[in-house]
C-alpha positions as protocol buffer text, in pm:
chain_id: "A"
residue {
  index: 1
  type: UNK
  ca { x: 15 y: 10 z: 22 }
}
residue {
  index: 2
  type: UNK
  ca { x: 175 y: 323 z: -114 }
}
residue {
  index: 3
  type: UNK
  ca { x: 197 y: 623 z: 175 }
}
residue {
  index: 4
  type: UNK
  ca { x: -47 y: 846 z: -22 }
}
residue {
  index: 5
  type: UNK
  ca { x: -327 y: 584 z: 2 }
}
residue {
  index: 6
  type: UNK
  ca { x: -228 y: 526 z: 348 }
}
residue {
  index: 7
  type: UNK
  ca { x: -261 y: 902 z: 437 }
}
residue {
  index: 8
  type: UNK
  ca { x: -592 y: 959 z: 232 }
}
residue {
  index: 9
  type: UNK
  ca { x: -727 y: 659 z: 441 }
}
residue {
  index: 10
  type: UNK
  ca { x: -634 y: 826 z: 739 }
}
residue {
  index: 11
  type: UNK
  ca { x: -772 y: 1149 z: 657 }
}
residue {
  index: 12
  type: UNK
  ca { x: -1105 y: 966 z: 559 }
}
residue {
  index: 13
  type: UNK
  ca { x: -1116 y: 779 z: 904 }
}
residue {
  index: 14
  type: UNK
  ca { x: -1026 y: 1098 z: 1130 }
}
residue {
  index: 15
  type: UNK
  ca { x: -1325 y: 1306 z: 906 }
}
residue {
  index: 16
  type: UNK
  ca { x: -1551 y: 1035 z: 981 }
}
residue {
  index: 17
  type: UNK
  ca { x: -1499 y: 1060 z: 1339 }
}
residue {
  index: 18
  type: UNK
  ca { x: -1545 y: 1426 z: 1335 }
}
residue {
  index: 19
  type: UNK
  ca { x: -1859 y: 1408 z: 1172 }
}
residue {
  index: 20
  type: UNK
  ca { x: -2003 y: 1130 z: 1417 }
}
residue {
  index: 21
  type: UNK
  ca { x: -1889 y: 1369 z: 1712 }
}
residue {
  index: 22
  type: UNK
  ca { x: -2031 y: 1660 z: 1569 }
}
residue {
  index: 23
  type: UNK
  ca { x: -2411 y: 1472 z: 1541 }
}
residue {
  index: 24
  type: UNK
  ca { x: -2374 y: 1415 z: 1942 }
}
residue {
  index: 25
  type: UNK
  ca { x: -2620 y: 1652 z: 2132 }
}
residue {
  index: 26
  type: UNK
  ca { x: -2502 y: 1805 z: 2477 }
}
residue {
  index: 27
  type: UNK
  ca { x: -2696 y: 1479 z: 2664 }
}
residue {
  index: 28
  type: UNK
  ca { x: -2556 y: 1229 z: 2432 }
}
residue {
  index: 29
  type: UNK
  ca { x: -2195 y: 1365 z: 2443 }
}
residue {
  index: 30
  type: UNK
  ca { x: -2232 y: 1355 z: 2819 }
}
residue {
  index: 31
  type: UNK
  ca { x: -2369 y: 981 z: 2811 }
}
residue {
  index: 32
  type: UNK
  ca { x: -2089 y: 862 z: 2593 }
}
residue {
  index: 33
  type: UNK
  ca { x: -1818 y: 1039 z: 2735 }
}
residue {
  index: 34
  type: UNK
  ca { x: -1930 y: 999 z: 3132 }
}
residue {
  index: 35
  type: UNK
  ca { x: -1816 y: 1358 z: 3155 }
}
residue {
  index: 36
  type: UNK
  ca { x: -2018 y: 1572 z: 3425 }
}
residue {
  index: 37
  type: UNK
  ca { x: -2147 y: 1940 z: 3290 }
}
residue {
  index: 38
  type: UNK
  ca { x: -1950 y: 2237 z: 3413 }
}
residue {
  index: 39
  type: UNK
  ca { x: -2060 y: 2406 z: 3752 }
}
residue {
  index: 40
  type: UNK
  ca { x: -2362 y: 2604 z: 3702 }
}
residue {
  index: 41
  type: UNK
  ca { x: -2467 y: 2437 z: 3414 }
}
residue {
  index: 42
  type: UNK
  ca { x: -2800 y: 2473 z: 3289 }
}
residue {
  index: 43
  type: UNK
  ca { x: -3027 y: 2151 z: 3401 }
}
residue {
  index: 44
  type: UNK
  ca { x: -3157 y: 1900 z: 3175 }
}
residue {
  index: 45
  type: UNK
  ca { x: -3563 y: 1975 z: 3161 }
}
residue {
  index: 46
  type: UNK
  ca { x: -3731 y: 1622 z: 3138 }
}
residue {
  index: 47
  type: UNK
  ca { x: -4079 y: 1677 z: 3049 }
}
residue {
  index: 48
  type: UNK
  ca { x: -4333 y: 1356 z: 3158 }
}
residue {
  index: 49
  type: UNK
  ca { x: -4661 y: 1385 z: 2956 }
}
residue {
  index: 50
  type: UNK
  ca { x: -5040 y: 1232 z: 3102 }
}
residue {
  index: 51
  type: UNK
  ca { x: -5291 y: 1042 z: 2980 }
}
residue {
  index: 52
  type: UNK
  ca { x: -5468 y: 1081 z: 2637 }
}
residue {
  index: 53
  type: UNK
  ca { x: -5114 y: 1235 z: 2515 }
}
residue {
  index: 54
  type: UNK
  ca { x: -4770 y: 1179 z: 2390 }
}
residue {
  index: 55
  type: UNK
  ca { x: -4438 y: 1333 z: 2432 }
}
residue {
  index: 56
  type: UNK
  ca { x: -4563 y: 1577 z: 2101 }
}
residue {
  index: 57
  type: UNK
  ca { x: -4778 y: 1747 z: 2333 }
}
residue {
  index: 58
  type: UNK
  ca { x: -4470 y: 1945 z: 2476 }
}
residue {
  index: 59
  type: UNK
  ca { x: -4365 y: 2034 z: 2169 }
}
residue {
  index: 60
  type: UNK
  ca { x: -4427 y: 2440 z: 2195 }
}
residue {
  index: 61
  type: UNK
  ca { x: -4263 y: 2417 z: 2524 }
}
residue {
  index: 62
  type: UNK
  ca { x: -3959 y: 2225 z: 2421 }
}
residue {
  index: 63
  type: UNK
  ca { x: -3947 y: 2521 z: 2166 }
}
residue {
  index: 64
  type: UNK
  ca { x: -3930 y: 2802 z: 2394 }
}
residue {
  index: 65
  type: UNK
  ca { x: -3704 y: 2582 z: 2623 }
}
residue {
  index: 66
  type: UNK
  ca { x: -3442 y: 2490 z: 2351 }
}
residue {
  index: 67
  type: UNK
  ca { x: -3469 y: 2864 z: 2202 }
}
residue {
  index: 68
  type: UNK
  ca { x: -3326 y: 2973 z: 2579 }
}
residue {
  index: 69
  type: UNK
  ca { x: -3063 y: 2675 z: 2565 }
}
residue {
  index: 70
  type: UNK
  ca { x: -3211 y: 2402 z: 2738 }
}
residue {
  index: 71
  type: UNK
  ca { x: -3118 y: 2066 z: 2686 }
}
residue {
  index: 72
  type: UNK
  ca { x: -3512 y: 1859 z: 2699 }
}
residue {
  index: 73
  type: UNK
  ca { x: -3610 y: 1550 z: 2714 }
}
residue {
  index: 74
  type: UNK
  ca { x: -3966 y: 1476 z: 2665 }
}
residue {
  index: 75
  type: UNK
  ca { x: -4021 y: 1118 z: 2862 }
}
residue {
  index: 76
  type: UNK
  ca { x: -4244 y: 853 z: 2700 }
}
residue {
  index: 77
  type: UNK
  ca { x: -4470 y: 763 z: 2998 }
}
residue {
  index: 78
  type: UNK
  ca { x: -4604 y: 407 z: 2963 }
}
residue {
  index: 79
  type: UNK
  ca { x: -4937 y: 503 z: 3146 }
}
residue {
  index: 80
  type: UNK
  ca { x: -4959 y: 137 z: 3333 }
}
residue {
  index: 81
  type: UNK
  ca { x: -5003 y: 281 z: 3677 }
}
residue {
  index: 82
  type: UNK
  ca { x: -4735 y: 385 z: 3944 }
}
residue {
  index: 83
  type: UNK
  ca { x: -4552 y: 12 z: 3981 }
}
residue {
  index: 84
  type: UNK
  ca { x: -4473 y: 57 z: 3586 }
}
residue {
  index: 85
  type: UNK
  ca { x: -4460 y: 403 z: 3511 }
}
residue {
  index: 86
  type: UNK
  ca { x: -4282 y: 544 z: 3834 }
}
residue {
  index: 87
  type: UNK
  ca { x: -3938 y: 323 z: 3786 }
}
residue {
  index: 88
  type: UNK
  ca { x: -3917 y: 377 z: 3376 }
}
residue {
  index: 89
  type: UNK
  ca { x: -3939 y: 725 z: 3465 }
}
residue {
  index: 90
  type: UNK
  ca { x: -3665 y: 682 z: 3778 }
}
residue {
  index: 91
  type: UNK
  ca { x: -3444 y: 503 z: 3511 }
}
residue {
  index: 92
  type: UNK
  ca { x: -3443 y: 805 z: 3278 }
}
residue {
  index: 93
  type: UNK
  ca { x: -3383 y: 1022 z: 3550 }
}
residue {
  index: 94
  type: UNK
  ca { x: -3077 y: 793 z: 3651 }
}
residue {
  index: 95
  type: UNK
  ca { x: -2923 y: 803 z: 3284 }
}
residue {
  index: 96
  type: UNK
  ca { x: -2898 y: 1217 z: 3317 }
}
residue {
  index: 97
  type: UNK
  ca { x: -2548 y: 1336 z: 3430 }
}
residue {
  index: 98
  type: UNK
  ca { x: -2597 y: 1660 z: 3613 }
}
residue {
  index: 99
  type: UNK
  ca { x: -2913 y: 1838 z: 3740 }
}
residue {
  index: 100
  type: UNK
  ca { x: -3292 y: 1772 z: 3652 }
}
residue {
  index: 101
  type: UNK
  ca { x: -3576 y: 1985 z: 3623 }
}
residue {
  index: 102
  type: UNK
  ca { x: -3861 y: 1710 z: 3636 }
}
residue {
  index: 103
  type: UNK
  ca { x: -4197 y: 1819 z: 3495 }
}
residue {
  index: 104
  type: UNK
  ca { x: -4499 y: 1647 z: 3466 }
}
residue {
  index: 105
  type: UNK
  ca { x: -4892 y: 1725 z: 3332 }
}
residue {
  index: 106
  type: UNK
  ca { x: -5203 y: 1575 z: 3461 }
}
residue {
  index: 107
  type: UNK
  ca { x: -5133 y: 1230 z: 3518 }
}
residue {
  index: 108
  type: UNK
  ca { x: -4753 y: 1295 z: 3501 }
}
residue {
  index: 109
  type: UNK
  ca { x: -4784 y: 1458 z: 3814 }
}
residue {
  index: 110
  type: UNK
  ca { x: -4842 y: 1148 z: 4030 }
}
residue {
  index: 111
  type: UNK
  ca { x: -4564 y: 963 z: 3838 }
}
residue {
  index: 112
  type: UNK
  ca { x: -4292 y: 1226 z: 3909 }
}
residue {
  index: 113
  type: UNK
  ca { x: -4426 y: 1250 z: 4276 }
}
residue {
  index: 114
  type: UNK
  ca { x: -4300 y: 896 z: 4319 }
}
residue {
  index: 115
  type: UNK
  ca { x: -4027 y: 862 z: 4060 }
}
residue {
  index: 116
  type: UNK
  ca { x: -3803 y: 1145 z: 4202 }
}
residue {
  index: 117
  type: UNK
  ca { x: -3822 y: 1011 z: 4546 }
}
residue {
  index: 118
  type: UNK
  ca { x: -3472 y: 964 z: 4656 }
}
residue {
  index: 119
  type: UNK
  ca { x: -3320 y: 1101 z: 4315 }
}
residue {
  index: 120
  type: UNK
  ca { x: -3027 y: 1357 z: 4422 }
}
residue {
  index: 121
  type: UNK
  ca { x: -3007 y: 1479 z: 4059 }
}
residue {
  index: 122
  type: UNK
  ca { x: -3365 y: 1646 z: 4042 }
}
residue {
  index: 123
  type: UNK
  ca { x: -3353 y: 2016 z: 4188 }
}
residue {
  index: 124
  type: UNK
  ca { x: -3694 y: 2111 z: 4116 }
}
residue {
  index: 125
  type: UNK
  ca { x: -4071 y: 1984 z: 4006 }
}
residue {
  index: 126
  type: UNK
  ca { x: -4326 y: 2167 z: 3811 }
}
residue {
  index: 127
  type: UNK
  ca { x: -4673 y: 2057 z: 3806 }
}
residue {
  index: 128
  type: UNK
  ca { x: -4856 y: 2183 z: 3489 }
}
residue {
  index: 129
  type: UNK
  ca { x: -5242 y: 2104 z: 3575 }
}
residue {
  index: 130
  type: UNK
  ca { x: -5127 y: 1784 z: 3747 }
}
residue {
  index: 131
  type: UNK
  ca { x: -5216 y: 1523 z: 4011 }
}
residue {
  index: 132
  type: UNK
  ca { x: -4970 y: 1634 z: 4335 }
}
residue {
  index: 133
  type: UNK
  ca { x: -5087 y: 1331 z: 4559 }
}
residue {
  index: 134
  type: UNK
  ca { x: -4932 y: 1247 z: 4892 }
}
residue {
  index: 135
  type: UNK
  ca { x: -4862 y: 912 z: 5032 }
}
residue {
  index: 136
  type: UNK
  ca { x: -5150 y: 686 z: 5019 }
}
residue {
  index: 137
  type: UNK
  ca { x: -5350 y: 873 z: 4770 }
}
residue {
  index: 138
  type: UNK
  ca { x: -5490 y: 760 z: 4471 }
}
residue {
  index: 139
  type: UNK
  ca { x: -5578 y: 953 z: 4146 }
}
residue {
  index: 140
  type: UNK
  ca { x: -5966 y: 828 z: 4164 }
}
residue {
  index: 141
  type: UNK
  ca { x: -5986 y: 997 z: 4522 }
}
residue {
  index: 142
  type: UNK
  ca { x: -5830 y: 1313 z: 4378 }
}
residue {
  index: 143
  type: UNK
  ca { x: -6000 y: 1367 z: 4088 }
}
residue {
  index: 144
  type: UNK
  ca { x: -6322 y: 1330 z: 4274 }
}
residue {
  index: 145
  type: UNK
  ca { x: -6245 y: 1549 z: 4564 }
}
residue {
  index: 146
  type: UNK
  ca { x: -6378 y: 1854 z: 4386 }
}
residue {
  index: 147
  type: UNK
  ca { x: -6714 y: 1858 z: 4134 }
}
residue {
  index: 148
  type: UNK
  ca { x: -6619 y: 1970 z: 3788 }
}
residue {
  index: 149
  type: UNK
  ca { x: -6418 y: 1664 z: 3603 }
}
residue {
  index: 150
  type: UNK
  ca { x: -6607 y: 1592 z: 3273 }
}
residue {
  index: 151
  type: UNK
  ca { x: -6320 y: 1347 z: 3100 }
}
residue {
  index: 152
  type: UNK
  ca { x: -6456 y: 1012 z: 3263 }
}
residue {
  index: 153
  type: UNK
  ca { x: -6784 y: 1031 z: 3049 }
}
residue {
  index: 154
  type: UNK
  ca { x: -6609 y: 1098 z: 2738 }
}
residue {
  index: 155
  type: UNK
  ca { x: -6375 y: 815 z: 2757 }
}
residue {
  index: 156
  type: UNK
  ca { x: -6394 y: 487 z: 2555 }
}
residue {
  index: 157
  type: UNK
  ca { x: -6292 y: 149 z: 2713 }
}
residue {
  index: 158
  type: UNK
  ca { x: -6088 y: -88 z: 2539 }
}
residue {
  index: 159
  type: UNK
  ca { x: -6031 y: -420 z: 2698 }
}
residue {
  index: 160
  type: UNK
  ca { x: -5671 y: -565 z: 2643 }
}
residue {
  index: 161
  type: UNK
  ca { x: -5474 y: -834 z: 2779 }
}
residue {
  index: 162
  type: UNK
  ca { x: -5189 y: -785 z: 3007 }
}
residue {
  index: 163
  type: UNK
  ca { x: -4905 y: -983 z: 3012 }
}
residue {
  index: 164
  type: UNK
  ca { x: -5000 y: -1218 z: 3272 }
}
residue {
  index: 165
  type: UNK
  ca { x: -5294 y: -1291 z: 3077 }
}
residue {
  index: 166
  type: UNK
  ca { x: -5554 y: -1125 z: 3293 }
}
residue {
  index: 167
  type: UNK
  ca { x: -5772 y: -845 z: 3090 }
}
residue {
  index: 168
  type: UNK
  ca { x: -5724 y: -515 z: 3141 }
}
residue {
  index: 169
  type: UNK
  ca { x: -5891 y: -194 z: 3004 }
}
residue {
  index: 170
  type: UNK
  ca { x: -5755 y: 79 z: 2840 }
}
residue {
  index: 171
  type: UNK
  ca { x: -5907 y: 453 z: 2817 }
}
residue {
  index: 172
  type: UNK
  ca { x: -5915 y: 662 z: 2489 }
}
residue {
  index: 173
  type: UNK
  ca { x: -6063 y: 971 z: 2472 }
}
residue {
  index: 174
  type: UNK
  ca { x: -6334 y: 951 z: 2199 }
}
residue {
  index: 175
  type: UNK
  ca { x: -6365 y: 1208 z: 1920 }
}
residue {
  index: 176
  type: UNK
  ca { x: -6640 y: 1400 z: 2174 }
}
residue {
  index: 177
  type: UNK
  ca { x: -6385 y: 1521 z: 2415 }
}
residue {
  index: 178
  type: UNK
  ca { x: -6261 y: 1811 z: 2306 }
}
residue {
  index: 179
  type: UNK
  ca { x: -6496 y: 2045 z: 2529 }
}
residue {
  index: 180
  type: UNK
  ca { x: -6396 y: 1847 z: 2841 }
}
residue {
  index: 181
  type: UNK
  ca { x: -5999 y: 1820 z: 2752 }
}
residue {
  index: 182
  type: UNK
  ca { x: -5894 y: 2079 z: 2500 }
}
residue {
  index: 183
  type: UNK
  ca { x: -6146 y: 2321 z: 2439 }
}
residue {
  index: 184
  type: UNK
  ca { x: -5872 y: 2622 z: 2374 }
}
residue {
  index: 185
  type: UNK
  ca { x: -5704 y: 2461 z: 2103 }
}
residue {
  index: 186
  type: UNK
  ca { x: -5824 y: 2459 z: 1729 }
}
residue {
  index: 187
  type: UNK
  ca { x: -6034 y: 2208 z: 1623 }
}
residue {
  index: 188
  type: UNK
  ca { x: -5744 y: 2029 z: 1387 }
}
residue {
  index: 189
  type: UNK
  ca { x: -5534 y: 2053 z: 1683 }
}
residue {
  index: 190
  type: UNK
  ca { x: -5765 y: 1834 z: 1877 }
}
residue {
  index: 191
  type: UNK
  ca { x: -5800 y: 1598 z: 1594 }
}
residue {
  index: 192
  type: UNK
  ca { x: -5452 y: 1507 z: 1590 }
}
residue {
  index: 193
  type: UNK
  ca { x: -5417 y: 1530 z: 1963 }
}
residue {
  index: 194
  type: UNK
  ca { x: -5700 y: 1249 z: 1952 }
}
residue {
  index: 195
  type: UNK
  ca { x: -5552 y: 1080 z: 1683 }
}
residue {
  index: 196
  type: UNK
  ca { x: -5208 y: 1032 z: 1836 }
}
residue {
  index: 197
  type: UNK
  ca { x: -5306 y: 964 z: 2194 }
}
residue {
  index: 198
  type: UNK
  ca { x: -5160 y: 726 z: 2421 }
}
residue {
  index: 199
  type: UNK
  ca { x: -5450 y: 532 z: 2648 }
}
residue {
  index: 200
  type: UNK
  ca { x: -5408 y: 458 z: 3001 }
}
residue {
  index: 201
  type: UNK
  ca { x: -5489 y: 191 z: 3198 }
}
residue {
  index: 202
  type: UNK
  ca { x: -5808 y: 228 z: 3403 }
}
residue {
  index: 203
  type: UNK
  ca { x: -5638 y: 79 z: 3693 }
}
residue {
  index: 204
  type: UNK
  ca { x: -5439 y: 388 z: 3726 }
}
residue {
  index: 205
  type: UNK
  ca { x: -5691 y: 545 z: 3927 }
}
residue {
  index: 206
  type: UNK
  ca { x: -5648 y: 271 z: 4208 }
}
residue {
  index: 207
  type: UNK
  ca { x: -5277 y: 221 z: 4297 }
}
residue {
  index: 208
  type: UNK
  ca { x: -5170 y: 425 z: 4620 }
}
residue {
  index: 209
  type: UNK
  ca { x: -4892 y: 698 z: 4588 }
}
residue {
  index: 210
  type: UNK
  ca { x: -4577 y: 535 z: 4705 }
}
residue {
  index: 211
  type: UNK
  ca { x: -4399 y: 848 z: 4820 }
}
residue {
  index: 212
  type: UNK
  ca { x: -4436 y: 1235 z: 4795 }
}
residue {
  index: 213
  type: UNK
  ca { x: -4117 y: 1361 z: 4631 }
}
residue {
  index: 214
  type: UNK
  ca { x: -4269 y: 1737 z: 4659 }
}
residue {
  index: 215
  type: UNK
  ca { x: -4222 y: 1722 z: 5025 }
}
residue {
  index: 216
  type: UNK
  ca { x: -3839 y: 1734 z: 4991 }
}
residue {
  index: 217
  type: UNK
  ca { x: -3786 y: 1881 z: 4625 }
}
residue {
  index: 218
  type: UNK
  ca { x: -3900 y: 2249 z: 4591 }
}
residue {
  index: 219
  type: UNK
  ca { x: -4234 y: 2262 z: 4379 }
}
residue {
  index: 220
  type: UNK
  ca { x: -4368 y: 2499 z: 4132 }
}
residue {
  index: 221
  type: UNK
  ca { x: -4714 y: 2453 z: 3978 }
}
residue {
  index: 222
  type: UNK
  ca { x: -4949 y: 2554 z: 3696 }
}
residue {
  index: 223
  type: UNK
  ca { x: -5322 y: 2568 z: 3735 }
}
residue {
  index: 224
  type: UNK
  ca { x: -5559 y: 2548 z: 3434 }
}
residue {
  index: 225
  type: UNK
  ca { x: -5859 y: 2773 z: 3524 }
}
residue {
  index: 226
  type: UNK
  ca { x: -6091 y: 2634 z: 3306 }
}
residue {
  index: 227
  type: UNK
  ca { x: -6000 y: 2294 z: 3358 }
}
residue {
  index: 228
  type: UNK
  ca { x: -6267 y: 1981 z: 3310 }
}
residue {
  index: 229
  type: UNK
  ca { x: -6043 y: 1691 z: 3332 }
}
residue {
  index: 230
  type: UNK
  ca { x: -5891 y: 1793 z: 3683 }
}
residue {
  index: 231
  type: UNK
  ca { x: -6086 y: 2014 z: 3868 }
}
residue {
  index: 232
  type: UNK
  ca { x: -5910 y: 2366 z: 3906 }
}
residue {
  index: 233
  type: UNK
  ca { x: -6014 y: 2339 z: 4284 }
}
residue {
  index: 234
  type: UNK
  ca { x: -5850 y: 2032 z: 4342 }
}
residue {
  index: 235
  type: UNK
  ca { x: -5516 y: 2143 z: 4166 }
}
residue {
  index: 236
  type: UNK
  ca { x: -5528 y: 2480 z: 4399 }
}
residue {
  index: 237
  type: UNK
  ca { x: -5569 y: 2243 z: 4705 }
}
residue {
  index: 238
  type: UNK
  ca { x: -5320 y: 2005 z: 4602 }
}
residue {
  index: 239
  type: UNK
  ca { x: -5040 y: 2254 z: 4538 }
}
residue {
  index: 240
  type: UNK
  ca { x: -5158 y: 2485 z: 4831 }
}
residue {
  index: 241
  type: UNK
  ca { x: -5137 y: 2159 z: 5065 }
}
residue {
  index: 242
  type: UNK
  ca { x: -4774 y: 2079 z: 4882 }
}
residue {
  index: 243
  type: UNK
  ca { x: -4657 y: 2464 z: 4981 }
}
residue {
  index: 244
  type: UNK
  ca { x: -4507 y: 2501 z: 4666 }
}
residue {
  index: 245
  type: UNK
  ca { x: -4269 y: 2779 z: 4596 }
}
residue {
  index: 246
  type: UNK
  ca { x: -4490 y: 2975 z: 4326 }
}
residue {
  index: 247
  type: UNK
  ca { x: -4812 y: 2895 z: 4183 }
}
residue {
  index: 248
  type: UNK
  ca { x: -4988 y: 3070 z: 3860 }
}
residue {
  index: 249
  type: UNK
  ca { x: -5281 y: 3006 z: 3719 }
}
residue {
  index: 250
  type: UNK
  ca { x: -5426 y: 3055 z: 3316 }
}
residue {
  index: 251
  type: UNK
  ca { x: -5764 y: 3188 z: 3372 }
}
residue {
  index: 252
  type: UNK
  ca { x: -5876 y: 3091 z: 3050 }
}
residue {
  index: 253
  type: UNK
  ca { x: -5716 y: 2761 z: 2982 }
}
residue {
  index: 254
  type: UNK
  ca { x: -5842 y: 2394 z: 2921 }
}
residue {
  index: 255
  type: UNK
  ca { x: -5652 y: 2098 z: 3072 }
}
residue {
  index: 256
  type: UNK
  ca { x: -5373 y: 2103 z: 2802 }
}
residue {
  index: 257
  type: UNK
  ca { x: -5198 y: 2421 z: 2891 }
}
residue {
  index: 258
  type: UNK
  ca { x: -4910 y: 2335 z: 2790 }
}
residue {
  index: 259
  type: UNK
  ca { x: -5044 y: 2337 z: 2417 }
}
residue {
  index: 260
  type: UNK
  ca { x: -5268 y: 2611 z: 2426 }
}
residue {
  index: 261
  type: UNK
  ca { x: -5012 y: 2849 z: 2642 }
}
residue {
  index: 262
  type: UNK
  ca { x: -4676 y: 2714 z: 2568 }
}
residue {
  index: 263
  type: UNK
  ca { x: -4492 y: 3051 z: 2655 }
}
residue {
  index: 264
  type: UNK
  ca { x: -4652 y: 3088 z: 2991 }
}
residue {
  index: 265
  type: UNK
  ca { x: -4590 y: 2704 z: 3062 }
}
residue {
  index: 266
  type: UNK
  ca { x: -4236 y: 2758 z: 2978 }
}
residue {
  index: 267
  type: UNK
  ca { x: -4175 y: 3084 z: 3180 }
}
residue {
  index: 268
  type: UNK
  ca { x: -4277 y: 2875 z: 3457 }
}
residue {
  index: 269
  type: UNK
  ca { x: -3994 y: 2585 z: 3405 }
}
residue {
  index: 270
  type: UNK
  ca { x: -3750 y: 2824 z: 3325 }
}
residue {
  index: 271
  type: UNK
  ca { x: -3819 y: 3007 z: 3698 }
}
residue {
  index: 272
  type: UNK
  ca { x: -3777 y: 2709 z: 3865 }
}
residue {
  index: 273
  type: UNK
  ca { x: -3443 y: 2580 z: 3634 }
}
residue {
  index: 274
  type: UNK
  ca { x: -3288 y: 2922 z: 3727 }
}
residue {
  index: 275
  type: UNK
  ca { x: -3381 y: 2862 z: 4138 }
}
residue {
  index: 276
  type: UNK
  ca { x: -3258 y: 2529 z: 4143 }
}
residue {
  index: 277
  type: UNK
  ca { x: -2898 y: 2642 z: 3983 }
}
């Protein structure tokens, strides 16, 4: 093999390696090298969706946060209930080097309340129109504590077979569910949300909370003033009980406030992020 050919191969190999490194995001580079973020670095924002949704419900908020330089991860919530969902999100938290601000919507609030317990890298919790249960409480108890929830009557039960062979029930939001779930988004956006939703296991309402991470981790909350999934009175009560550092309210918002008011949602998350550094 001639020296010119060898030199060309070395150059080509080096260029390929450089291109691969350039494709790494800050978070993936950290995972690949095992290095830790510099002191004072911005925390990673982890967003957890609730039922009748998927990670794309955070797209508007992610756009705002990424524009401010935050690394963001929209975790995929299994929606099977606390015994499955909390360990799954917990494993995601364990994979992240450096501080984390953990954010949740709706049923995702129950998940982060359990998943963040004992996680030293989680520096703040942000509840966006979300459940914030205490130990021993179920979502079924909390959603019925105050009047005003209209979402279950527009839910469609679909049986499915669980891994152990027993039959479970998934709940899907029907095409008639806009007024109860997303009244302040366009009909086109609702149709997209309803078509791409992930159902949740009806048993999710029955599992008691095992830990209350908001007792030890500073927390923030957003109330959706016209929420017909989780009543606004329930959100205010849970946030007040937990002595959140700050609670903001969007008086005209439906349950999907992160979709209809992404800037307001992102501002609260950024405030929590700044306070955690």
